[in-house]
C-alpha positions in Angstrom: 74.4 37.7 83.8 73.0 40.6 81.8 76.4 41.2 79.9 76.6 37.7 78.9 73.0 37.5 77.8 73.3 40.8 75.8 76.5 39.4 74.2 75.0 36.3 73.1 72.2 38.2 71.6 74.4 40.2 69.7 76.3 37.5 68.3 73.3 35.8 67.1 72.3 39.1 65.5 75.5 39.5 64.2 75.6 36.3 62.5 72.3 36.6 60.7 73.0 40.3 59.5 76.5 39.1 58.4 75.0 36.2 56.3 72.3 38.6 54.7 74.2 41.6 54.0 76.9 42.4 51.3 77.4 43.0 47.5 74.3 40.9 47.1 71.5 41.2 50.0 69.5 38.5 50.7 66.2 39.2 52.8 66.4 37.9 56.5 63.5 35.7 56.3 65.1 34.1 53.5 68.4 33.7 55.1 66.7 32.2 58.1 65.0 29.7 56.0 67.7 28.5 54.1 69.9 28.1 57.3 67.1 26.2 59.2 66.1 24.1 56.2 69.7 23.2 55.2 71.6 23.0 58.4 68.7 21.7 60.9 66.2 20.0 58.2 63.4 22.4 59.1 60.6 21.6 56.7 60.0 24.4 54.1 59.2 25.0 50.5 62.3 25.9 48.6 61.3 29.3 47.2 64.5 31.1 46.9 66.8 30.9 44.1 69.8 28.5 44.1 72.4 31.3 43.9 70.9 32.5 47.0 71.4 29.3 48.8 75.1 29.1 47.5 76.0 32.5 48.8 74.5 31.9 52.0 76.1 28.7 52.8 79.2 28.4 50.7 80.4 32.0 50.7 79.0 34.1 53.7 78.2 31.6 56.7 81.8 30.1 56.5 82.9 33.9 56.2 81.2 35.2 59.3 82.1 32.2 61.5 85.8 32.4 60.5 85.6 36.1 61.5 83.8 35.5 64.8 86.3 32.8 65.7 89.3 35.1 65.0 87.8 38.0 67.1 87.0 35.4 69.7 90.9 34.2 69.5 92.4 37.8 69.2 90.2 38.7 72.0 91.3 36.0 74.5 94.9 36.4 73.5 94.8 40.0 74.1 93.2 39.5 77.7 96.0 37.1 78.5 98.7 39.1 77.5 97.6 42.0 79.2 97.2 39.9 82.4 100.6 38.2 82.1 102.3 41.6 81.5 100.0 43.5 83.7 100.0 46.2 81.0 96.5 47.2 79.2 98.6 48.1 76.1 99.4 44.5 75.3 98.1 42.9 72.4 98.2 39.5 70.9 101.1 40.4 68.6 103.4 41.9 71.2 105.8 38.9 71.2 106.4 38.7 67.5 103.6 36.8 66.4 102.5 39.3 63.6 105.8 39.9 61.9 106.7 36.2 62.1 103.5 35.5 60.5 104.0 38.2 57.8 107.3 37.0 57.0 106.3 33.4 56.6 103.5 34.5 54.3 105.8 36.8 52.1 108.2 33.9 51.9 105.3 31.5 50.7 104.1 33.8 48.1 107.8 34.0 46.5 107.9 30.3 46.2 107.1 29.1 42.6 104.9 26.0 44.0 101.6 26.4 45.7 100.2 23.4 47.4 97.3 23.0 50.1 97.4 21.2 53.3 94.5 20.3 55.2 92.3 23.0 53.4 94.9 25.5 53.9 97.2 27.0 51.3 100.9 27.7 51.5 100.4 31.2 52.8 98.2 30.1 55.6 101.0 27.2 56.5 103.8 29.4 56.3 102.1 32.2 58.2 100.9 29.6 61.0 104.6 28.2 61.6 106.3 31.5 61.3 104.1 33.0 64.0 105.1 29.9 66.2 108.9 30.2 65.2 108.7 33.9 66.3 107.2 33.3 69.6 109.5 30.1 70.3 112.4 32.2 69.5 111.4 35.0 71.9 110.5 32.9 74.9 113.9 31.0 74.5 116.2 34.0 73.9 114.6 35.6 76.9 115.8 33.1 79.2 112.9 33.6 81.6 113.4 32.2 85.1 110.4 31.0 87.6 110.2 34.4 88.9 111.4 36.6 86.7 108.9 39.3 85.2 108.0 39.1 81.7 109.5 42.4 80.8 112.6 40.6 79.4 110.3 38.7 77.2 108.6 41.9 75.9 111.9 43.4 75.0 113.0 40.5 73.5 110.0 40.3 71.6 110.9 44.0 70.4 114.2 43.1 69.4 113.3 39.6 67.6 110.3 41.4 65.9 112.6 44.3 64.4 115.0 41.4 62.9 111.6 40.0 61.5 110.5 43.3 60.0 113.8 43.5 58.3 113.4 40.2 56.9 109.9 41.1 55.4 111.1 44.3 54.1 113.7 42.4 52.1 111.1 39.9 51.0 108.9 42.6 49.9 111.6 44.1 47.9 112.0 41.1 46.2 108.6 40.0 45.4 108.1 42.1 42.4 104.6 41.5 40.7 103.5 39.7 44.3 103.9 42.7 46.3 100.3 43.1 46.3 99.5 39.8 47.3 101.9 40.6 50.3 100.0 43.8 51.0 96.7 42.0 50.9 97.7 39.9 53.6 99.1 42.3 56.0 96.0 44.4 55.7 93.8 41.4 56.6 90.9 40.0 54.8 88.3 37.1 55.0 87.5 37.2 51.4 88.9 33.8 51.0 87.3 32.0 53.9 86.3 28.5 53.2 84.8 25.7 55.3 88.1 23.6 55.5 89.9 26.9 56.4 87.3 27.6 59.0 87.3 24.0 60.4 91.3 23.8 61.0 91.4 27.2 62.8 88.7 26.4 64.9 90.4 23.1 65.9 93.3 25.2 66.6 91.5 28.0 68.3 89.5 25.6 70.6 92.7 24.0 71.7 94.4 27.2 72.6 91.2 28.5 74.2 91.0 25.4 76.4 94.6 25.8 77.5 93.9 29.5 78.6 90.7 28.8 80.1 92.2 26.0 82.5 94.4 28.4 84.0 91.8 31.4 84.8 92.9 30.7 88.6 96.7 31.2 87.6 96.0 34.4 85.9 94.2 36.0 88.5 97.1 35.0 91.0 99.9 36.3 88.4 98.3 39.6 88.6 99.6 40.2 91.9 103.2 39.2 90.9 105.1 36.0 90.4 106.2 35.8 93.8 102.7 36.4 95.5 101.4 33.8 93.0 103.8 31.1 94.0 102.8 31.8 97.7 99.3 31.0 96.6 100.4 27.5 95.5 100.6 28.4 91.7 103.4 26.6 89.9 104.5 29.9 88.0 106.9 28.4 85.6 104.5 25.8 84.3 101.2 27.8 84.3 102.7 31.0 82.7 104.2 28.7 79.8 100.6 27.0 79.3 99.1 30.6 79.2 101.6 31.8 76.5 101.1 28.4 74.9 97.3 28.9 74.1 97.5 32.6 73.4 100.2 31.8 70.9 98.3 29.2 69.2 95.1 31.2 68.8 96.9 34.2 67.8 98.9 32.0 65.0 95.8 30.4 63.8 93.9 33.6 63.4 96.7 35.4 61.4 97.2 32.5 59.2 93.6 32.5 58.0 93.0 36.2 58.0 96.1 38.2 57.8 97.1 40.9 60.3 94.2 42.5 61.9 94.8 45.0 64.7 93.2 46.6 67.4 90.9 43.6 68.4 92.7 42.0 71.0 93.5 45.6 72.7 90.4 47.0 72.3 87.7 44.6 73.4 89.4 42.9 76.5 90.2 46.4 77.9 86.7 47.5 77.3 85.3 44.3 78.9 87.5 44.8 82.0 86.2 48.3 82.6 82.8 46.8 83.0 83.5 43.7 84.8 86.9 43.9 86.6 90.2 41.9 85.8 88.7 38.7 87.3 89.8 36.2 84.2 86.9 33.9 85.0 84.6 36.5 83.9 86.9 38.5 81.5 87.9 35.6 79.1 84.4 34.4 78.4 83.0 37.9 78.0 85.8 39.0 75.9 85.5 36.0 73.7 82.0 36.7 72.9 82.3 40.5 72.3 85.3 39.7 70.3 83.7 37.7 68.0 80.8 40.3 67.5 83.3 43.2 67.2 85.2 41.4 64.4 82.0 40.2 62.9 80.7 43.5 62.4 84.0 44.9 61.1 83.9 42.2 58.4 80.5 43.2 57.6 81.4 46.8 57.4 84.1 45.9 55.4 82.5 44.2 52.2 79.4 46.6 52.2 81.2 49.2 50.0 83.0 46.5 48.1 85.8 44.7 49.8 87.7 46.8 52.1 90.6 45.2 54.2 89.2 44.4 57.7 92.3 45.7 59.3 91.4 49.0 58.1 88.1 49.1 59.6 89.3 47.7 62.9 92.0 50.4 63.0 89.4 53.2 62.3 87.5 52.1 65.1 90.5 51.0 67.4 93.3 53.5 66.9 91.0 56.4 68.7 90.7 54.2 71.5 94.2 53.2 71.7 95.3 56.9 72.0 92.7 57.5 74.6 94.1 54.4 76.4 97.7 55.5 75.9 96.7 59.0 77.3 95.0 57.6 80.5 97.7 55.0 81.2 100.4 57.3 81.1 98.6 59.7 83.5 97.7 56.6 85.6 94.0 56.1 85.5 93.6 53.0 83.4 95.2 49.8 84.7 
């Protein structure tokens, strides 16, 4: 398929360009030779400085791969939420994931002791747990029935999110000199990405992605409504829970390692849907690829002038599209 081939090509180009450029530029030829020699054992004479190898392998490569993994996760979660809610304006944070993660991270900043677990700092661990707890509370408080619309979950998410936002505001008020660190997390960044972080997040994202990918038929059926899906032989309660679990896992893993990065899960799935339609068997893999490309390029743009928050870059590109989408959704053109 042409769109898939173009996406994979763009993914490879984004990976190489992302590793090449930054505050210190490294020639693409040197980058390719370093990657081939150190990762795949290609024979090559070492003509590059040691500093270039450290930049490529220890700093930029885990950063670019982490950005791509997060882009994939947020795009998949956005596509699933939009399908389940049958709403193109839904994003991965719609059930309070972002605010739960933000509150967890803010609490971790205030703790006097900082420890590491599986390569993740206390901020990442608390953010992951906070995101999972937020969605768990929303799901249980909504009292969702087998044929109930997910509108109740959405409304409960807004209510719980408001409570979490109040807790976050209080935590920020009490943070004192740590306020800047909390703000940095809220704006999103891959500046501290490392191989251990990438490995742990990739494992969780892979599990969540497999859960979502295993229920593409159910997601297609649920687009027709819960009762219609049940008539097609879908176990609505079970499959909807599996899809929500997968989307929550990948979103929680993403916000834990990158902070809050908006618009990726809103813009990318919708653009892909405009091209290939709502069929989840095409939508999910293509959204995964193009989400990785989009966030990889956004991170590159963020670090060329210095170190801008990635969330600012995605907002610059995503906010105009969101306004366009909102306008046409209100007038009934974009579904």
